[in-house]
C-alpha positions as CSV (number, residue, x, y, z in Angstrom):
1,M,0.7,-1.8,-20.3
2,K,0.1,2.0,-20.8
3,I,-0.8,4.5,-23.3
4,L,2.3,5.3,-25.1
5,N,0.5,7.3,-27.8
6,I,-3.3,8.6,-28.2
7,K,-4.8,9.8,-31.8
8,A,-8.4,10.8,-32.1
9,Q,-10.4,12.9,-34.2
10,G,-13.7,13.8,-34.5
11,F,-14.9,12.5,-31.0
12,K,-17.7,14.2,-28.7
13,R,-15.7,18.1,-28.6
14,L,-12.2,16.6,-30.3
15,T,-11.1,18.8,-33.2
16,A,-7.9,16.4,-33.4
17,I,-5.5,15.3,-30.6
18,D,-1.9,13.7,-30.4
19,I,-1.0,12.8,-27.3
20,T,2.4,11.3,-26.2
21,P,1.9,11.1,-22.2
22,G,5.4,11.9,-20.4
23,S,4.9,10.8,-16.6
24,P,3.0,8.5,-14.5
25,V,-0.1,10.8,-13.6
26,V,-0.9,13.0,-16.9
27,D,-2.6,16.2,-16.2
28,V,-5.9,17.3,-18.4
29,R,-7.1,20.8,-17.2
30,G,-8.9,23.7,-18.9
31,N,-12.2,25.2,-19.0
32,N,-15.8,24.0,-18.8
33,A,-16.5,22.6,-22.2
34,E,-13.2,22.6,-24.4
35,G,-12.6,18.4,-24.3
36,K,-11.8,17.3,-21.5
37,S,-14.0,15.0,-20.2
38,S,-13.7,14.3,-24.2
39,L,-10.2,12.7,-23.9
40,L,-11.2,10.9,-20.8
41,D,-14.1,9.2,-22.9
42,A,-12.5,8.9,-26.2
43,I,-9.6,6.9,-23.7
44,K,-12.8,4.6,-23.1
45,T,-14.2,4.3,-25.8
46,V,-11.7,2.5,-27.6
47,L,-10.4,-0.1,-24.4
48,G,-13.5,-0.1,-22.9
49,G,-15.5,-1.8,-25.2
50,K,-19.2,-0.6,-27.3
51,E,-21.4,-0.3,-23.6
52,A,-18.6,2.0,-23.4
53,T,-19.3,4.0,-26.3
54,P,-21.5,7.4,-25.4
55,V,-24.9,7.9,-26.9
56,K,-23.3,11.0,-30.0
57,P,-19.9,9.6,-30.2
58,V,-19.4,11.7,-34.0
59,R,-18.7,15.5,-32.8
60,T,-21.8,17.6,-34.8
61,G,-20.3,18.3,-38.6
62,E,-17.9,16.0,-38.9
63,D,-18.7,12.8,-40.5
64,Y,-16.8,9.7,-38.5
65,A,-15.1,9.6,-35.2
66,V,-12.1,8.2,-35.2
67,I,-9.5,7.5,-31.8
68,R,-6.5,5.7,-32.1
69,V,-3.9,4.8,-28.9
70,E,-0.5,3.2,-28.7
71,L,0.0,0.3,-25.3
72,G,2.8,-1.0,-24.1
73,D,5.7,-0.9,-21.7
74,G,8.3,0.8,-23.2
75,G,8.2,0.2,-26.3
76,P,4.5,-0.6,-28.4
77,D,3.1,-4.0,-28.2
78,L,-0.2,-3.4,-30.0
79,I,-2.3,-1.0,-31.6
80,V,-5.7,0.0,-30.9
81,E,-8.1,1.9,-33.6
82,K,-11.8,1.8,-33.4
83,Q,-13.6,3.8,-36.1
84,I,-17.5,4.8,-36.0
85,D,-19.2,6.2,-38.7
86,E,-23.3,6.5,-39.4
87,Q,-23.2,2.5,-40.6
88,G,-21.6,1.6,-36.8
89,E,-17.7,1.2,-34.9
90,R,-14.9,-1.3,-35.7
91,L,-12.5,-2.1,-33.6
92,I,-8.8,-2.6,-35.1
93,V,-6.4,-4.2,-33.1
94,T,-3.2,-4.6,-34.4
95,T,0.5,-5.4,-33.2
96,A,3.4,-3.3,-33.2
97,E,4.3,-5.1,-36.7
98,G,0.9,-4.4,-38.3
99,A,-0.3,-8.8,-37.7
100,K,-4.1,-8.4,-37.3
101,F,-6.1,-9.8,-34.8
102,T,-9.1,-11.7,-35.9
103,N,-11.2,-10.6,-32.7
104,G,-10.0,-8.1,-32.1
105,Q,-12.5,-6.9,-29.3
106,T,-11.5,-9.9,-27.4
107,T,-8.6,-9.5,-27.4
108,V,-9.0,-6.3,-25.7
109,D,-11.4,-7.7,-23.6
110,N,-8.8,-9.4,-21.9
111,L,-6.8,-6.7,-20.9
112,L,-9.2,-5.6,-19.6
113,G,-9.8,-5.4,-15.6
114,R,-12.5,-6.1,-13.0
115,M,-13.7,-2.9,-12.4
116,T,-14.3,0.6,-14.0
117,F,-11.5,2.7,-15.3
118,D,-12.0,5.7,-12.4
119,P,-10.2,4.6,-9.7
120,L,-12.3,6.5,-7.0
121,A,-15.5,5.3,-8.2
122,F,-15.5,2.2,-5.0
123,S,-14.9,5.1,-2.5
124,R,-18.1,6.8,-4.0
125,L,-19.9,3.6,-3.8
126,N,-22.5,3.5,-1.3
127,A,-21.6,0.7,1.2
128,A,-24.0,-1.7,-0.2
129,D,-22.8,-1.4,-4.0
130,Q,-19.3,-1.5,-2.2
131,A,-19.8,-4.9,-0.7
132,T,-21.4,-5.8,-4.3
133,E,-18.3,-4.9,-5.8
134,L,-15.8,-6.5,-3.4
135,R,-17.5,-9.8,-3.6
136,R,-17.4,-9.5,-7.4
137,L,-14.2,-9.2,-7.1
138,V,-13.0,-11.0,-4.2
139,P,-14.0,-14.9,-5.3
140,L,-15.5,-16.7,-1.3
141,S,-15.1,-20.5,-0.8
142,V,-19.1,-20.1,-0.1
143,D,-22.3,-18.7,-2.4
144,L,-23.4,-16.0,-0.2
145,D,-27.1,-16.0,-2.0
146,A,-27.5,-19.7,-1.8
147,L,-27.4,-19.0,2.0
148,A,-29.0,-16.2,2.5
149,A,-31.4,-18.0,0.5
150,A,-31.2,-21.3,3.1
151,D,-31.7,-19.1,6.0
152,K,-34.7,-17.5,4.5
153,A,-36.4,-20.5,4.6
154,D,-34.9,-21.8,7.8
155,T,-36.4,-18.2,9.5
156,T,-39.9,-18.9,7.6
157,A,-39.9,-22.3,8.6
158,R,-38.7,-21.2,12.8
159,R,-40.8,-18.8,12.5
160,D,-44.4,-21.2,11.7
161,V,-43.0,-23.7,14.3
162,N,-42.9,-21.1,17.1
163,R,-46.2,-19.4,16.0
164,D,-47.9,-23.2,16.1
165,A,-46.2,-23.6,19.8
166,K,-47.5,-20.7,21.0
167,A,-50.6,-21.7,20.3
168,I,-50.5,-24.7,21.7
169,K,-48.8,-22.7,24.5
170,V,-51.9,-21.6,25.5
171,R,-53.8,-24.5,25.3
172,L,-51.0,-25.9,27.6
173,D,-51.5,-23.6,30.4
174,V,-55.5,-23.4,30.4
175,I,-55.2,-27.3,31.4
176,P,-54.8,-27.4,35.5
177,V,-51.3,-30.0,36.6
178,E,-53.1,-32.6,38.2
179,T,-50.8,-34.6,41.1
180,G,-52.1,-37.1,43.6
181,L,-53.2,-39.5,41.3
182,P,-54.2,-43.2,41.5
183,D,-51.9,-46.1,39.5
184,E,-54.7,-47.2,37.9
185,K,-57.4,-45.7,36.8
186,P,-61.3,-47.1,38.3
187,D,-63.4,-49.3,36.4
188,L,-66.2,-47.1,35.9
189,A,-68.1,-50.0,33.6
190,A,-67.8,-52.5,36.9
191,L,-69.0,-49.9,39.2
192,T,-72.3,-48.9,37.1
193,E,-73.0,-52.7,36.0
194,T,-72.8,-53.4,40.3
195,L,-74.8,-50.4,40.5
196,A,-77.8,-51.5,38.2
197,S,-77.3,-55.3,39.9
198,A,-78.4,-53.6,42.9
199,A,-80.8,-51.9,41.6
200,E,-82.8,-55.0,40.5
201,T,-82.3,-56.9,42.9
202,N,-83.7,-53.8,45.3
203,T,-86.7,-54.1,42.5
204,A,-87.6,-57.7,43.0
205,I,-88.0,-57.5,46.7
206,D,-90.1,-54.7,46.7
207,R,-92.7,-56.1,44.2
208,D,-92.2,-59.6,46.5
209,R,-92.8,-57.3,49.6
210,S,-96.3,-55.9,47.7
211,R,-97.7,-59.0,47.1
212,R,-97.1,-60.7,50.1
213,D,-99.0,-57.4,52.0
214,T,-101.7,-57.9,49.5
215,M,-102.1,-61.7,50.4
216,R,-102.2,-60.3,54.0
217,G,-104.5,-58.0,53.6
218,S,-106.7,-60.5,51.6
219,A,-107.1,-62.8,55.2
220,K,-107.8,-60.2,57.1
221,A,-110.5,-59.5,54.9
222,A,-111.5,-62.8,54.9
223,D,-111.2,-62.8,58.7
224,E,-113.6,-59.1,58.7
225,R,-116.6,-61.6,57.0
226,A,-116.0,-64.3,58.9
227,A,-117.1,-62.1,61.9
228,G,-119.7,-60.4,59.7
229,W,-120.9,-64.0,59.1
230,V,-120.7,-65.1,62.4
231,A,-123.1,-62.3,63.3
232,T,-125.4,-62.6,60.8
233,A,-125.8,-66.2,61.7
234,A,-126.7,-65.1,65.1
235,R,-129.1,-62.9,64.3
236,L,-130.9,-65.2,61.2
237,R,-130.9,-68.8,62.3
238,R,-132.9,-69.5,59.1
239,E,-129.5,-68.8,57.4
240,A,-127.2,-70.7,60.0
241,D,-125.5,-73.5,57.6
242,E,-125.0,-71.6,54.7
243,A,-123.6,-69.1,56.8
244,D,-121.6,-71.9,58.6
245,R,-120.7,-73.2,55.2
246,A,-119.7,-69.4,54.0
247,A,-118.0,-69.2,56.9
248,Q,-116.0,-72.5,56.8
249,S,-115.3,-71.9,53.3
250,E,-114.2,-68.1,54.0
251,D,-111.5,-69.7,56.6
252,D,-110.1,-72.3,54.5
253,Y,-110.0,-70.1,52.3
254,A,-107.6,-67.8,55.3
255,A,-106.0,-71.2,56.1
256,G,-104.3,-71.7,52.8
257,V,-103.7,-68.3,52.3
258,R,-102.2,-68.4,55.7
259,A,-100.1,-71.5,55.3
260,E,-98.6,-70.3,51.7
261,L,-97.5,-67.0,53.3
262,D,-95.7,-69.0,55.9
263,A,-94.1,-71.3,53.9
264,L,-93.0,-68.2,51.8
265,P,-88.9,-67.8,52.8
266,P,-88.4,-64.7,55.0
267,L,-87.1,-61.3,52.3
268,D,-83.8,-59.9,52.0
269,E,-83.0,-56.4,53.9
270,P,-82.6,-53.9,51.3
271,V,-79.5,-53.4,49.3
272,D,-77.6,-50.0,50.1
273,T,-76.8,-47.9,46.7
274,T,-75.6,-45.0,49.0
275,A,-71.8,-46.1,48.8
276,A,-72.3,-47.4,44.6
277,S,-73.3,-44.6,43.7
278,A,-70.8,-42.3,45.6
279,A,-67.9,-44.3,44.3
280,I,-69.3,-44.1,40.6
281,A,-69.5,-40.5,41.0
282,D,-65.9,-40.5,42.4
283,A,-64.6,-41.8,39.2
284,R,-66.1,-40.0,37.0
285,A,-64.5,-37.4,38.8
286,L,-61.0,-39.2,39.1
287,L,-61.3,-40.1,35.1
288,D,-61.7,-36.1,33.9
289,R,-58.6,-35.5,36.0
290,F,-57.1,-38.7,33.9
291,A,-58.5,-36.8,30.9
292,R,-57.3,-33.8,31.3
293,K,-53.8,-35.6,32.9
294,E,-53.6,-37.2,28.7
295,A,-54.2,-33.7,26.8
296,R,-51.8,-31.9,28.9
297,D,-49.4,-34.8,28.5
298,E,-50.1,-35.0,24.8
299,L,-50.1,-31.1,24.4
300,A,-46.9,-31.5,26.1
301,A,-45.0,-34.1,23.8
302,E,-46.4,-32.0,20.8
303,F,-44.8,-28.7,22.5
304,E,-41.8,-30.3,22.7
305,A,-41.9,-31.8,18.7
306,K,-42.2,-27.9,18.1
307,R,-39.4,-27.3,20.1
308,A,-36.8,-29.6,18.2
309,I,-37.8,-28.6,15.0
310,W,-37.7,-24.8,16.1
311,T,-34.0,-26.0,17.3
312,Q,-33.5,-27.8,13.9
313,H,-33.8,-24.5,11.9
314,D,-31.3,-22.3,14.6
315,E,-29.0,-24.4,14.5
316,A,-28.6,-24.8,10.9
317,I,-29.0,-20.7,10.2
318,K,-26.2,-20.3,12.8
319,A,-24.2,-23.1,10.9
320,R,-24.3,-21.4,7.7
321,A,-24.1,-18.1,9.9
322,A,-20.5,-19.3,11.2
323,E,-19.8,-21.0,7.6
324,R,-20.6,-17.5,6.0
325,E,-18.3,-15.0,8.7
326,K,-15.4,-18.1,7.9
327,A,-15.4,-17.5,4.5
328,L,-15.4,-14.0,4.7
329,A,-12.3,-14.1,7.4
330,E,-10.9,-16.3,5.0
331,A,-11.4,-14.5,1.8
332,D,-8.5,-13.3,0.1
333,M,-8.6,-9.9,-0.2
334,P,-6.2,-7.9,-2.2
335,I,-5.5,-4.9,0.1
336,E,-4.5,-6.1,3.9
337,G,-7.3,-5.2,6.7
338,L,-9.7,-4.5,3.8
339,G,-12.7,-7.3,5.0
340,L,-16.4,-7.8,4.5
341,A,-18.9,-8.4,7.3
342,R,-22.4,-8.1,7.9
343,L,-24.3,-5.9,9.7
344,C,-26.4,-6.8,13.1
345,D,-29.4,-5.1,14.7
346,V,-29.4,-4.1,18.1
347,V,-31.2,-7.2,19.2
348,P,-28.6,-10.0,19.4
349,G,-28.9,-12.9,16.9
350,N,-31.2,-10.9,13.9
351,E,-28.1,-10.4,12.1
352,S,-29.1,-9.2,9.2
353,E,-28.2,-10.4,5.1
354,D,-26.3,-6.6,4.2
355,L,-22.7,-6.6,3.7
356,I,-20.4,-3.5,4.5
357,V,-16.7,-3.1,3.2
358,T,-14.4,-2.9,6.2
359,F,-10.8,-1.8,6.7
360,N,-8.6,-2.1,9.6
361,G,-12.1,-3.5,11.4
362,E,-13.8,-0.4,11.0
363,P,-16.1,0.3,8.1
364,F,-14.9,1.8,5.0
365,S,-17.0,4.7,4.7
366,Q,-15.8,5.5,8.3
367,S,-11.8,5.3,6.9
368,S,-10.8,9.0,6.4
369,S,-10.6,10.3,2.9
370,A,-6.9,9.4,2.6
371,E,-7.8,6.1,3.2
372,Q,-10.9,5.5,0.8
373,L,-8.6,7.2,-1.4
374,R,-5.5,5.0,-0.9
375,V,-7.8,1.9,-0.6
376,S,-10.0,2.5,-4.0
377,M,-6.6,3.3,-5.8
378,R,-5.2,-0.2,-4.2
379,L,-8.0,-2.1,-5.2
380,A,-8.3,-1.1,-8.9
381,M,-4.6,-1.4,-9.4
382,A,-4.9,-5.0,-8.3
383,A,-8.4,-5.5,-10.7
384,N,-6.6,-4.3,-13.3
385,P,-2.6,-5.9,-13.5
386,K,-2.6,-6.0,-17.7
387,L,-3.9,-2.5,-18.6
388,R,-2.2,-0.2,-16.5
389,I,-4.5,2.4,-17.1
390,M,-6.8,4.4,-14.8
391,L,-9.3,7.8,-15.7
392,I,-10.1,10.2,-12.7
393,K,-12.5,12.9,-13.5
394,D,-13.1,14.6,-10.4
395,G,-9.4,15.5,-10.2
396,S,-10.7,19.4,-9.4
397,L,-11.9,17.2,-5.9
398,L,-8.9,16.2,-4.5
399,D,-7.0,18.4,-2.1
400,P,-3.5,18.6,-2.5
401,K,-2.6,15.8,0.1
402,G,-5.1,13.5,-1.9
403,L,-2.9,14.8,-5.4
404,E,0.2,13.9,-3.9
405,L,-1.1,10.0,-2.9
406,V,-2.8,9.7,-6.1
407,R,1.0,10.9,-7.5
408,D,2.6,8.7,-5.7
409,L,0.3,5.6,-5.9
410,A,0.9,5.9,-9.9
411,G,4.4,5.9,-9.5
412,D,5.2,2.9,-6.7
413,G,1.9,1.0,-8.7
414,D,4.2,2.0,-12.4
415,Y,0.5,2.6,-12.9
416,Q,0.0,5.8,-16.0
417,V,-3.7,8.1,-14.2
418,W,-5.4,10.6,-16.4
419,M,-6.2,13.0,-14.7
420,E,-8.8,16.0,-15.7
421,S,-9.3,19.5,-13.3
422,V,-11.4,22.1,-14.2
423,G,-9.4,25.4,-14.8
424,E,-5.7,25.9,-16.3
425,G,-3.6,25.3,-12.8
426,D,0.0,26.3,-13.2
427,G,-0.5,26.1,-16.8
428,T,1.5,22.7,-16.8
429,G,-0.1,19.0,-18.1
430,I,-2.5,19.3,-21.0
431,I,-4.3,22.7,-21.4
432,M,-7.4,21.6,-23.6
433,E,-9.1,24.4,-25.5
434,A,-11.7,24.5,-28.7
435,G,-11.2,20.4,-28.8
436,A,-7.7,20.4,-29.1
437,V,-4.0,20.6,-27.0
438,R,-3.4,24.3,-26.6
439,G,-0.1,25.1,-28.6
440,A,0.6,22.3,-30.0
441,P,0.3,21.7,-34.1
442,T,-2.1,20.0,-35.7
443,P,-2.1,16.5,-36.0
444,E,-2.1,14.8,-38.7
445,P,-5.4,13.6,-39.8
446,L,-6.7,10.2,-39.3
447,A,-8.3,8.1,-42.2
448,G,-11.7,7.8,-41.9
449,P,-13.4,4.7,-41.9
450,R,-13.9,3.0,-45.5
451,R,-17.4,2.5,-46.5
452,R,-19.6,-0.6,-46.4
453,K,-21.3,-1.1,-48.9
454,A,-24.8,-1.8,-49.0
455,K,-26.8,-5.0,-50.5
456,S,-27.5,-2.9,-53.6
457,E,-24.9,-1.1,-54.2
458,G,-23.7,-2.7,-57.2
459,D,-22.4,-6.4,-58.0
460,D,-19.9,-6.9,-55.7
461,A,-22.2,-6.5,-53.0
462,P,-22.3,-9.6,-51.0
463,A,-25.0,-12.1,-51.9
464,A,-28.5,-12.9,-51.8
465,G,-28.9,-14.7,-48.0
466,S,-25.9,-13.1,-47.3
467,E,-25.3,-10.5,-44.2
468,V,-22.6,-8.4,-43.7
469,K,-21.8,-8.3,-39.8
470,P,-21.4,-5.2,-37.7
471,G,-17.7,-4.0,-38.1
472,E,-16.5,-5.9,-40.8
473,L,-16.0,-4.3,-44.2
474,V,-16.7,-5.5,-48.0
475,K,-13.7,-6.6,-49.8
476,G,-12.6,-4.0,-52.3
477,E,-13.3,-0.9,-53.8
478,A,-16.3,0.4,-54.3
479,P,-17.7,0.4,-58.3
480,A,-18.1,2.9,-60.7
481,A,-21.3,4.9,-60.0
482,T,-23.0,3.2,-63.3
483,A,-26.9,4.3,-64.2
484,P,-30.2,2.5,-62.9
485,A,-31.9,0.7,-65.1
486,A,-35.1,2.7,-66.5
487,D,-37.6,-0.3,-64.8
488,A,-35.5,-0.4,-61.6
489,P,-36.9,1.2,-58.3
490,P,-34.7,4.1,-56.4
491,P,-32.8,2.6,-53.5
492,P,-33.7,2.9,-50.9
493,P,-33.0,6.1,-48.7
494,R,-29.1,5.2,-46.3
495,R,-30.1,6.1,-43.0
496,K,-28.3,7.3,-40.1
497,A,-26.6,5.7,-36.8
498,T,-29.2,6.2,-34.1
499,A,-27.1,8.3,-31.9
500,M,-26.5,10.6,-35.7
501,R,-29.8,11.1,-37.1
502,E,-30.8,12.3,-33.4
503,F,-28.9,15.5,-33.8
504,V,-28.7,16.6,-37.6
505,T,-31.0,19.4,-36.4
506,K,-28.7,20.6,-34.0
507,P,-25.9,23.6,-35.1
508,A,-23.1,22.7,-36.8
509,A,-20.6,24.0,-34.6
510,G,-20.1,24.5,-30.8
511,G,-19.6,20.8,-29.9
512,D,-22.1,18.3,-28.9
513,L,-25.1,19.3,-26.8
514,F,-25.4,16.0,-24.8
515,G,-22.8,13.9,-22.5
516,G,-20.0,17.0,-22.8
517,D,-17.4,19.2,-20.4
518,K,-18.9,20.2,-17.5
């Protein structure tokens, strides 16, 4: 569906136009500030929805703007008219026979494709935005954003595991590797008990030896005392009897001690503790080695567990990468040779999430100007199969080959291209001058919007509690003016739409001050 006729009045710099295009490429020419951009913006405004309406759509000095286009293939199928005044916008869509659509905007929206009217807009985007736009146009079998989020989670987990594993590895490397250990650990407790028993035995032997040495000393002392008494008896005969008795007593005591001593069993040989002490020292050293081995084995097991977790995250990331690459490779692109690829850093395996558009395996940004133009045009055609209209505002930037390519593609694809160029060129096409088509007769005026009533205006205003919806007209004609009651408050002043209110103090001639032609 293409534009068969466009009429516009009071829109931006346009005074009044009535154009019936006669070729696939409609050249719109003229000097700056003559209405070229206003003509293309009029097409965009009437067909592009409310978001396409400029900030100040009504020409300075006018009360309203009207844009009316006939759409069809060969003959008119739809008539789309947008009316704009201080009260807002109204879109009216009818069939060629006059049947009116209840929701005209939805009807027009269903004709719009998934890309802008400008086929060159895609080639002007940066690489990231081109990839985003192509992703929006081409459905993939996977959710790249969900895969990216999962990759980010696994990458973070893998990084944390790797950090923990490095800390374990540092501790592991400090512990030497033990070799040549026996099969079983030594029993340090048993060895210690053996040493304690030997020490107790030796103490008892020493105590017994000391007691016996004391007994021997006592016997010796008694012998010495007996000898003294004998000598004394020799000198002291008077005390001979007493001395004899004393000597006999001492002899008896000595004999008893000797008899007791002789009755005692022989002393045991002392236990040699040197070997036991050495064995304990060796056991302690061996147990220290076992402890180091066990600590190292524990750290090694912990390190391998971290390695297993890291591998799990890494394999998940690689699996998603393969899934993503498969989805990108199998994407149903609207143009043969067009594709999406992920950027990759210098370090292998360190892929980023940034996508770029490729053409024939090479980055689209490195394609020739002709290739970029051809791809952008065909992409716009593929994305706009119903409303076969394109708007090119920078036609002056195309070289002769580019212009020829646009004409060829428009003809081959059965599309209508409205192309704006600065200057009059060879004088062909539509020459805009002072908001009108040069040399064209003055078009018949277009009917302006019917005024919508405010609630305070007359008995026919909407009932209390009701509301006039944007773009909806109140049924019936405006009632004749009647004098307000004496006690009635004055009606509130009418407010103009924001886009008009901002410019009411500007000059009334010379077109708009913003959003006009370059």
